[in-house]
C-alpha positions as CSV (number, residue, x, y, z in Angstrom):
1,M,35.7,84.5,22.5
2,D,36.2,84.9,26.2
3,F,33.7,83.2,28.5
4,A,31.9,86.3,29.7
5,K,31.3,87.4,26.1
6,L,30.3,83.9,25.1
7,T,27.6,83.7,27.9
8,H,26.2,87.0,26.8
9,A,26.3,86.2,23.1
10,R,24.1,83.1,23.5
11,Y,20.5,83.7,22.8
12,S,17.4,81.7,21.9
13,C,17.4,81.7,18.1
14,R,14.0,81.3,16.4
15,S,14.9,81.7,12.7
16,Y,17.4,79.6,10.9
17,R,19.0,79.3,7.4
18,P,18.8,75.9,5.7
19,D,22.6,75.9,5.1
20,P,24.2,72.6,6.1
21,V,26.3,72.6,9.3
22,P,29.8,71.3,8.6
23,E,30.4,67.9,10.3
24,E,33.5,69.3,12.1
25,M,31.3,71.9,13.8
26,V,28.8,69.3,14.8
27,Q,31.6,67.2,16.2
28,K,33.0,70.1,18.3
29,V,29.5,70.8,19.7
30,L,29.1,67.1,20.7
31,E,32.6,66.9,22.2
32,A,31.7,69.9,24.4
33,A,28.7,68.0,25.8
34,A,30.8,64.8,26.4
35,A,33.4,66.9,28.4
36,A,30.7,68.2,30.8
37,P,30.9,67.2,34.5
38,T,28.4,64.7,35.7
39,A,27.7,63.1,39.1
40,V,30.2,60.3,39.8
41,N,31.2,60.7,36.1
42,R,28.3,58.5,35.1
43,Q,27.3,60.5,32.0
44,P,23.7,59.1,32.0
45,F,22.7,60.9,28.8
46,R,22.6,60.3,25.1
47,I,22.4,62.9,22.4
48,L,20.3,62.2,19.3
49,V,21.4,64.1,16.1
50,I,18.3,64.4,13.9
51,G,18.2,65.5,10.3
52,T,15.2,67.7,9.5
53,K,15.0,67.3,5.7
54,G,12.0,65.3,4.7
55,R,10.9,64.9,8.3
56,E,9.4,68.3,9.0
57,A,5.8,67.1,9.6
58,E,6.9,64.2,11.8
59,L,9.3,66.4,13.9
60,G,6.6,69.1,14.0
61,R,4.6,66.7,16.2
62,I,7.3,67.0,18.8
63,Y,7.3,70.8,18.8
64,A,4.8,72.6,16.5
65,R,6.8,75.7,15.5
66,D,7.9,76.2,11.9
67,W,11.3,77.5,13.0
68,F,12.0,74.2,14.9
69,V,12.6,72.4,11.6
70,Q,14.2,75.2,9.6
71,P,17.8,74.3,10.2
72,P,19.3,71.0,8.9
73,L,19.7,69.5,12.4
74,I,17.9,69.1,15.7
75,L,19.6,67.8,18.8
76,C,17.8,66.0,21.6
77,I,19.4,65.0,24.9
78,C,17.9,62.1,26.7
79,V,18.5,60.7,30.2
80,E,19.1,57.0,30.8
81,T,17.2,57.0,34.1
82,E,18.7,53.9,35.6
83,A,22.3,55.0,34.8
84,A,22.0,58.2,36.7
85,W,23.6,58.6,40.1
86,R,21.2,59.0,43.0
87,R,21.9,60.7,46.3
88,R,21.9,58.1,49.1
89,Q,20.1,60.2,51.7
90,D,16.9,60.8,49.7
91,G,17.2,59.0,46.4
92,K,17.3,62.2,44.3
93,S,18.3,61.4,40.8
94,Y,20.9,63.6,39.1
95,G,20.2,62.5,35.6
96,D,18.3,65.6,34.6
97,V,21.0,67.8,36.2
98,D,23.8,65.9,34.4
99,A,22.1,66.1,31.0
100,A,21.3,69.8,31.5
101,I,24.9,70.6,32.2
102,A,26.0,68.7,29.1
103,F,23.3,70.5,27.0
104,D,24.5,73.9,28.3
105,H,28.1,73.0,27.3
106,L,26.7,72.0,23.9
107,I,24.8,75.2,23.4
108,L,27.8,77.4,24.5
109,A,30.1,75.5,22.1
110,A,27.6,76.1,19.3
111,T,27.4,79.8,20.1
112,E,31.2,80.0,20.0
113,L,31.2,78.5,16.5
114,G,28.6,80.9,15.3
115,L,25.6,78.5,15.3
116,G,22.2,79.2,16.6
117,T,20.3,77.2,19.2
118,C,17.2,77.4,21.3
119,W,16.6,75.4,24.5
120,I,13.2,73.7,24.0
121,A,11.6,72.0,27.0
122,A,7.9,72.7,26.0
123,F,7.7,69.7,23.6
124,D,5.3,66.8,23.5
125,P,7.1,64.0,25.3
126,A,4.7,61.3,24.0
127,A,5.3,62.4,20.4
128,A,9.1,62.6,21.1
129,R,9.1,59.1,22.4
130,E,7.2,57.8,19.4
131,V,9.0,59.8,16.7
132,L,12.4,59.0,18.0
133,A,11.6,55.4,19.0
134,L,13.0,55.8,22.5
135,P,13.3,52.7,24.5
136,E,11.9,52.2,28.0
137,G,14.0,53.9,30.6
138,V,15.2,56.7,28.2
139,E,13.6,60.1,28.7
140,P,13.8,63.0,26.3
141,L,14.8,66.1,28.4
142,V,15.4,69.0,26.0
143,F,15.7,69.8,22.3
144,T,17.5,72.4,20.2
145,P,17.5,73.3,16.6
146,L,21.2,73.5,15.4
147,G,22.1,75.7,12.4
148,F,23.1,79.1,11.2
149,A,20.9,81.9,12.5
150,A,18.7,83.9,10.2
151,D,17.8,86.4,13.0
152,A,19.7,88.5,15.4
153,P,19.6,88.5,19.2
154,V,17.3,91.0,20.9
155,E,18.1,92.5,24.2
156,R,16.8,90.4,27.0
157,K,15.9,91.6,30.5
158,R,17.8,89.6,33.2
159,K,17.7,89.9,36.9
160,S,20.7,91.5,38.4
161,V,23.2,89.4,40.3
162,G,22.1,91.1,43.5
163,E,18.5,89.8,42.9
164,L,19.8,86.3,42.6
165,L,22.1,86.1,45.6
166,R,21.7,85.1,49.2
167,Y,24.7,84.9,51.6
168,E,25.0,82.3,54.3
169,R,21.3,81.7,54.7
170,W,18.1,82.4,52.8
């Protein structure tokens, strides 16, 4: 699939089949995340691969939607806050940016393989920390179910490129 088609094919899947995802496919998705650019190549993120079978109630504490636990896997990207590069001038951390780029690579790779995903940021961070036993200094940033879609994309309204651009100055 060419890149333009791939970016338009990606959608927020909210219904999944319970079919297992072949390990080779999972590996390709994870390798795409590992290939993502990060500030000073620090790669200050870690990806948790979480099986859903038998953990539906526990994982539902993180994000209380039935479809969240429908597929066999959930992926979570976390930021190792102390490992992230910080801009010298103002101390801005690029950990969240780096992890978001890696997650986007992951989601696009999943789309190319015919897998459904949905970027989830509206989760309960305290529940995520507890359920996933995250150590101090590791912050959950975003989740996605990972599996074969049981729904189809619906047309989504997007701003035109012209609405998003500014040239030279604001």
